[in-house]
N, C-alpha and C positions, 0 to 999 in steps of 0.2 A: 655442325660441327664435330668432326670424329676426333674422339677423346680413345684413342685408343690403350683403354683396359688389360685387352687382353694378349696385350704385346709377350713375347717369349719371354717366363721370368730371369729365364739365361742369359739375355743378350749382353749384358750388360760383362757376364764370365766370357763371354764368346771373342767379346769385343777387345777385350782388355787386353787376352793371349793375344788375337790376332792380329793386333796392332801396334801391341808392348814396342816390337821395336822402333814406331814409328816416333813416338815421345820422347827418342833424342834427336838433338835436330844435329843432319850428316853433312859438310856443307858440299861433300862432292856432288850429292844428289842431288839436294834442293839444285844445286847449280843447273845437272841436267836439267832437269825438269825444265828450270826458266830458259835456258837456252832453246828446248823444244818447243816452249810457249812462243817464245821469238821469232822460232822460221818457220810454224804456223799463222803468226800475225806479216810477216812478210812475203809467204804465198795464198793468201789469203784472195777470192778475186772481187769479193764485196768488202766495203769496211760498216764495220760496226755502227749500225743505227743506234743501237740503244747500250747503256752498263745499266749498270742499270742507273726536362722540364723546366726547365728550371725548377730551381725550389719553389713552396709554395707559397715564399712570402708575400709574395708579390703584392700591392695592396689593390683595392676592389677590380675598378675599373680599368687597371694597368695590363698592360701586354707589352714584350720586348718585340715589336714588329721587324720584320727585315725583308729579304731579298728578293725576286725572281721567280721560277714557271716555269712548268711543268708538260710534258708528255707525246712532244712532237720532235722530229730533229730534221735540220733542214740541211744549215750551211757546212760546207768541208774546213778546215783548218790546215795549217801545216802540215808536209806529210802525210796526205790524204786521210786526216782523222776527223770523223763525222759528228760534229757539234751539235748534241739535243739538250732541252731541255731537262730532259730525264736524267742526264748528266750533273749535270750542275749541282744536286747535295753533294755526289765524292769529285766531283772538282772542289770545290769548296773546305771538304777536309782532306783536302791534300796543300792546300797552299798554309802557308808559314804565319801569315798575319790580318786580319780584316780590321781595315773602319767601316763605320757604318752610323751613316748622320742624316736628320730629315724628319719627320713630324708627322703625329697624329693626328686626327678634331674626332671629337668625341662631339653628341648633341648634345641638346638639354633635353633633359627628361618627358618636360609638361609646354617646350617654350617652343613653335617652329621658324614663326618669325625670327628670333636671334641667332647668329652666325655662330657655328659650333666650335667651342673651346679647344683651342691649339694648343697641343704638347709636345716635345723636344723626342724626341730620337735616339738612340746613343747606345753604341753596340762592341768595344775595342776590344781585340783581341790580339795574345802572342802565345804560340805553340812554345811548349808545353807549358800549359798550364797559369797563364796571367790573362786577366779583364776587365776588362772594367765596364759594367750597364748601367744603366739613370730607367729608372720604372719614373712613371709618373702617376697619379690617382686624382679621380674629383670624387669630393663627397659636393654637400651642399648646404648651408645649415642658413635657417632663414632665408631660404630659396634664394642666395647666392654661393656661387661654387666655391667652394679649400678647394686650392690645387697645393695638392701634397709631391714630393719628391723623394724616392729613397736612392743614393748612389751605392753598389756592391764594387768594392774591389779586391784583386787576388792578385799576391805578386810569386804564386809556385809556394810559401813554404806561408802566408798568411793570410785570412779574409776582413774586411771590415764593413760596416753598415755605416752608413753617413744618412742624416738626416741634409734636407734640402738646403739647408746651410752650412752643408758641410760639416756641422758638428759628430763627433765620433758615436754614435748610438750604441754597440757593440764588435768585440772582434773576438779572433783565437786563431790562435799557431795548428795548421792542417798539415798533414804529410804531401811529396809529392804526387802520390797517386790519388790522394781525393784531392787534389787541384788540379789532377790531370779531368779527372773524369765532368767533379764543375763546370769546366773551361768548355769538352765537347757539348755536355747540358744546353748549354749556351747557345756554342758556333751549331750544332747541329740542330736543333730544332729552331731554330731562327733560317739553316739554310733550306731545309727541307721541309716544314708546318709553316710554321709564322709565315713566313717570307711565303712560302709556293701556298698557300691557302689551302683549302682542306682535299686530301689525297684524289678525291674523286672531280677536283676543277683539268677538266681537258681542255689545252691552251693549240692554239692554234697563230700561224705566222700571218698575220694581215699587213704586212708589208714591208719598207723600209725607210732609215730615215740617216738625214746627216745630222751630225749634236760632236763641236767640237772639233771638229775638222773628221770626224770619226763614223765610216757608214756603217750604221747599227739592224739588224735585224729586229722588230716589233711582233712578238707574240700578247696575245688577247682571251681571255679565259675569263667567264662567268657564271656566278656558282651564288649561290641561297647563302645569308648569314643572317638567323631568326627569320622575321619579315619582308625583311629587303633583302635587295639584290646585290652585289659586288658586280664592279666588272674591273677586272686587272689587267694591266698593262706592263709590258716589260721588255726594253729595251738589253738588245744582248750584241755584246761584238761579237760578230765570227769568227774572226781569229785566235782568240783565246777562250770563248764559250764563258766571259765572265759577262754576267749582269752588269749594266750602268748604271741604268735607273727605274726607277718601278712608281708607278703610280695606281691607287684605287679609286672610286666613286663607288657612292652607293644610291640608291633608290629605291624610295618606302614606297609604302601601299597605296599613297593620294601621285605618285609620280616624280617626286619633288628628289631633284638628282642632289648629293651634297660632295663634299672630298672627304674620304676617309686614311686615306694615307698617300705620304711620298718621302721618296727615300732621293736626296738631292746627292748624297754623298754617297760611294759603294769603292772602297779599291781595297786592295790584295797586294800583298807580301811589300809592303812598304813598309821604310826601318821607324820604329814606333820604341822610347824611348821608357829604362825599365820604370821611369819615375810617375808616369801616366796609371801604374799600379798599385799603388804604393800611397795607405796614409802616412802624409810626415806633418798632419795641425800640432795643435796645442795640447797637450797632457798635464798639465798640469791641474787640472779639474776630472778628474775619473769619472766615468760616466757607470751610473746607477743597471740598476736589470743586470742581465747576462754578460755584459762588457766588466761589469764590477769581479767576476766569478773567474780569472783566467788561472787556467790549470800550472801547476807546477813543474808536472812532467812534461816528458815529451809524445805530442797528439800518437793517437796511433794511425800502424798502414794506413787502415780502410777506415770511415765513417759508415758505419753502418747504421745512421738513418736511415728514416723509407724513402726516397724518391718520391713517391706518391701515396696518396692516402684516401680512401674510400670509407666512412668510420659513421658508425649509430649504436651509441651506447654501448653494448655489448657484442655488436656483430660491427668486424670488420674486413676489409680485404689494401691488402698493400702490397708497394714491392722496393724492392730494395736496385734493382738495375736490369735493365733491359739491353744486352749486348748480341751486336749480330756475329754469329760463329762463320756462316759461309752468304753467297747470297741468296738462299734461301733458308734460311735457319734463326734461328734468336734462342737463349736462353736467360730464361726468367728467374728471376731472385725472389721469392714472393711468400707471402703467407696469410693466412683467414684466420676467423673466426670458428671453433671447432662447429662439423657438422651435429644438427640438433636431433635428437630422440635417435640415436644412432648405438646399433652395439657396441661391443669393445672391438671393434676393428671398424673404424667409421668409413665412408668410401670420403678418402678429401675432395674428390671432385665434385660430390653432388652437388648439384644445383647452380653449377658452373657453366658459362658458353666461352669462351674462346674464337675468334674469329680475327684475320686480318684485315683491316681498310685497302683499298685501293680504286683506280677510276672506275673500274668495272662491278664497284660495290663491293658489298663483304666477303669473305672467302673464307671457309671452311679450316681447322686447321689441325694439324696430329699430334698427339703430345706424348711424351713419354719420359717418364724421372728418371732423373739423373737424380736428386736423391732424394727422399720422401723424411719430411720429418717428423711425419704424425702428431704434431703438435701443434698449437696456432702461437707460442712465443718461439718459436723458431720459423730458419727460412727452410721454406724448398726451394730446389735447383730441378725447372722443367725444361725439355729444351720442346719446342715447337716449328712444326715445319707446315706450308701450306700445301694444302689436302691437293689441290695440282700439281705440285711439283715446280711450281714457277718461283722468280722470286720473291722473295717483300718489295719489291721497288720503294718507294719513297713512302709508305702507307705506314702506320702505326697499327700495335697491334694491341686488342682490345679482351678486358677480363668482365667478367658480369657474374656477378654473386646474387644468387636471388634469395634473399633472407622469408619468413613468416610474414614481418610486414616493411623490409624494406629492400628495398634493389641498390646496390652497390656497383658501379663500374671505373675500372682506371684503364686511362689511355696510356701506353707509356712506346716510346719508340726506341727503337734497338741501334744502340749508339758504335757506329764506324769510328774501331781503333787499330792503328800500327799493328801489323800481326806481333811484334815483340813486346809493344806496349798487351795488348792483348796476350799473350801467354803470361809476361809479370802477373795482371792483374789475378786472372784464372789463379795460380800459384797462390799470392796473398789472399785472396777470399776463402780461397780452399783452407788454410792457414787458421784463417779470423771466423767463421762460419761454421765448418763442416769435425764432427767429433776424429779425434785421433785415429779412428780406424776406420776412417773411410779411407780410396786410396786415392792419391793425386789423381785429381779430375783434370786428363790435357787438350791441347784443343784439337791433335789428333783424333784422340778416341771421340770428344765431342762429332766432330765434322764425320765419322765415321758411323756415330750414331743416328748422323742426320741426315745421312748416303741413303739408310737402312733405309729410316723413317718416310723420307719422299720417294723410293721405290716401292714402297709396298701396296699391297693391293685393299683397294679399299675395305672397309667391312661394315660402311653404309648399308 
């Protein structure tokens, strides 16, 4: 890793001065740039080949699995556009609705002859800020499986948590920005990670098949899942580049193959009634626990609870959000426990590594402090870019903290947001997190820092 602690400390001020004018939206300049990009696209000789966690409440063996595949491209769609598997996350980040249903299979931990246990998959979402997600988990009592389900609903203003019998377990009002973030966390982790598999899963096209009157391209990848090997196949419609079907099978060390996951329904941009995302069940018996403590005031503009945590007693490593600032840059809002046995000016990056995961393996990151809190209970703002300057792709960012008797690791997927939503979120996060004397941190400023960081010579 290249954590650039020797970065010119005047960088912030110089960039703020140089790019102050960019903080104001100017419609004529913006349109001129867009027109220039459109002209460049029309005159290009070759089509572009590639463009580019949810909350930790889920049950033990549960996962919200979903769609699609990675890494190579083949088909040409309308308008001479090259549709590639790497583009799937971006395309799914642009759809207005997504409905996904299927099955996952879970093996018995000690019984090899019994068929796997089949559990349902359900993810339905409607942008902005509405989702319905079903999570299934299995525990064993007296060697008999106990299947539990949790349904999480969000209608853009409230979140509800239901048990498998659709009885209310908890509820809370939330802001529109929080609803948007939670919806995108589900949608994008589904499209770019849970569905596509690990970032090093390399797909290749293996043929075409007819499915319900449609001619589909079939992609296949093979990757390790613990001690087992998973073979994933994805059917993609070359006309729009959207996956239609997904199947995964796993093979254990003995060579036995069994089903792992199948998505039988994948639909995008379909009408979805708002009632799907709302709880209208009986309320005569108030739930106990968190649901009984309903706040009487309006919810905060942002929910600042960590999205991911690695904890061990007094040691901690947590992040609030990871946001994609540009194709090769991410803003990470995070904190950690204080460095041990250091001076009055501790190095808050000591004993830490930061890498980007990708199909080519781990990639070093360059780091720049956007805001350093110098405290274990206040959020830091860090900007990171790959040291090679290339796109982050669909991989994750991994932070690792090496403590004296513990190693904490966080995996973060930088969320892709529309520019207007990203600007709005940055303003709200600035007001909610940073001290009053910190100047506004705008999107143009962050992008300018990212460009300078990406073009800097390596200090390795």
